N, C-alpha and C positions, 0 to 999 in steps of 0.2 A: 586359272587355278586347277591344277590336276588333282585327282583324288583316287584313293585306293582303299578298298575294303569297306565293310559296314554298309551293306546295301539298304537295309531297312531298320527302323528303330526296334529295339528289343526291350522287354520288360525284365525286371530283376528284383521284384518285391520280396521281402523276407517272408519266411514261413509264418503262417498265422499261429498265434498263441492259443493255448487251450482255453484261457479265460475269455469268454465272449460276453460277460455280464458287466463289463466296466461301465460306469455312468457316462452318458453322452456329453458332448461338449456344448455348452451354452443352452441348448434346448433339445427336446426329444427328436425333432426332425432335422437337426442341423446336419448339413453336408459340407464338404470342403468346396471352396469356390470353383475348382475345376472338376468336381464330381468324383474324385478318387476316394477310396476308403482310407481310414486313418493310417493303416500300415501298407499302403499301396504307393510304390514309387512311380515317377513319370517314366514313360518309355525313353530309353537311352539310344542315341544314334552316334556312332563314331565313324570317322574316316581319316585314314593316314595319308601322307603325301600331299597335304593341302597347299603347301608352299614350296614351289620348285627350287627356290634359291637357298633354302635352309638345308642343314645336314639331315634334319628330320622334322616332321611336323604332324599335327593332328587337329581335327575339327570335331567338336562335340556339341550335341544338341539334346538338351533335357527339357522337354516341353518348349517353353519360350526362352529358356536360358541358353545362349549360344556363345561358344568360346572357341578361339583358335590359338594354338600354341606353336611357336617356332623354336627350334633348337639349333644352335650354332656351335661348332667345335667337335672335339677338343681342339683348342688353338692356343698359341703361346699367350701367356698372361700379359696384359698391357701394363699392369703394375710391376714395378721393379721389386723383385722378391728373391730371397735366398732359395736355393734348391730345396724342394720339398718332396717327400716320398709319396705324397698324395695330391690329387688334383683339387681344383677349386670349382665350386658351383655358384653361379650368379643367377639370381631369379628376379624378374621384374613383372609385375602385374599392373595393367592399365585398363582403363575403360574408354570406349569411344564416346564422343560427345552426344551420340544418340542412344547410348546403352540404357539410360534410365528414363523414367517418365518425364523428369525435368531436363529439358534439352540444354546442351552447352555445359554440362558438368563433367565431361570426360577428363580424367587425370590419372597420374600414377597413384597406386595404392600401396604405400610403404608397409602398412601392417600386413596386408595380404602377401606382399612380396616376401617378407620375412617368414611368414607362416608357410608359404609354398617351399621356401628353401629348407626349412626345418623338416617338413613332411617328406621331401624327396631325398634329402642328404643321407638318411639312414638306409636307404634302399640302393643307393648307387655305390658301386665298387670304385671308390675314389683312387685307390692304389693303381688302377688300370690306366690312368692318364696323369702321371706325375708332372709337376711344374707346368701344367696347362689348365685352361679354364673351359668349362662348358657353360654357355649362356642360354638361359631359358626365358623367352619372352611370351607372356600370356596376354592376350587381348580379349576383353569381354565385349562381344559385339552387341549383346542384348542381355540386360540384367533382369531376371524374373524370379529370383529366389535361389537359395543354395548355391550361390555363385562360387564360393571358395572350393567346396567339394568337387564341383564340376571342373574347375580350373586344375585342381590337383590330379584328378583322374586323367584328364586330357593331356596334362604335361607328362605324366608317366608314360602314356602311349606314344607321345612325341619323342621322348628319350629312347624308347625301345625302337622306334622307327629310325632314329639316328644311329642305332647300333651301339649305344652306350651300355656298357656292362652293368647289369643290375642283379641284385639277389632275387628280386621278384618284382612283378608289377605292383604299383601302388594304387589302391582304390580308396575313395573317400565318400562317406555318407553322413548326413546330419539328421537330427530329429529336433522337433520343437515341443516344448512342454506347455500344455494348457490345463491348468488345474490338475485333475487326476489323469488326464489323457496325454498320450504321446502321438505326435503326427510326424511321419517320416518324409524326408525330401520336401520340406516346406517351400511354398512359393512366396513371393514378396509380400503379398497381403497377409499371409500367416506370420511371417517373420516380424512384421510391424506390430503385431499385437500379442506375441508370445510371452510367456512368463519366464522362459529360459530356453537355452539351446545346448545341444551336445553334438559335437562333431568328432568322428573317429576317422583316422587315416591309418590304413594297415597294409601289410603284405599278406594277403589271404593264404597263400600256399604255405607260408612259414608260421602263420597265426601269430604275427608280431605286429604290435601297434607302433607306428612311427610318430604319431601325434594325437593327442586327446585335448580337446578344447571344450570347456564347460562354462556357461554363463547362467546366472540366476540361481535360485535355490532348488536343490534336489535332495530327496530322501534317498537313503541307501537302496531300498527295493526299486525305486523308480530309476535311479541311475544304472542299476544292474540291468533292468529291462531295456533301457535305452541303448546300452552298450551291446546287448545281445541282438537287438533289432538291427543296429548298424553293422555289426560284424557279419551277420547273416546276409544282409543286403550287399555288403562289400564283396563277399565270396561270390555271389551271383553276378555282380557287376563285373568282377574280374574275368569271369567266363566270357562275357560279352566282349570285353577288351581283347582277350586272347583270340577269340573268333575273328575279330577285325584284323588282327595281325596275320592270322593264318590265311584269310581271304586275300590280304594284300600280297603276301608271299606267293600265293597261288597265281594271282593275276600277273605278278612280275615274271614268273617262269613262263607263262603263256606269251 
């Protein structure tokens, strides 16, 4: 397995808000299971060129969440179809049998596959490969929370590595709601007891959201705060992704 770019994990937490007097979660001395602050993201590590046989690929590691994405194409669509001016995007997300604490539960995740397709489709210039298909295969090697945002960000990097024309890189970040508090980039233990979640996928350079997913009950001020946290973190995450691409391009020239 060859690799390019992304030598060390990098942090991308959103800027701290001015209000530091928000009530604590559960009890006064409560801390997150991994010791992070409420608005502190896990270090992000990216590497492109992880799969030699693919047109493009990327590996991402956010804490213990590990994902690898392979992109194939553009190639002639297998399905018989009339000529179309735009290309077709096909996404598949699956989990290894050892990805979750309960062994032997690896399988395709149809809901994640559909959400990945929707998150990426708005960023890809589909007109650049008419009557052909680009296949994106994401494999979650280890599931430790915020799996879908990591998959989306990694897939965007793999598409760029494959030379697929895009309007911008796509970055994704989620927050979990606990009573009056918001926790960014939640791990599995936090997701299992959250009151609600908010996930934003966006093109940071264009300041455009390609997908917004909300579960649970949210007040207007709270959802606004959650969106700003995610957008800020997405912008910083995108910088790390671009840095990985630049390092890979520099390595290939050498």
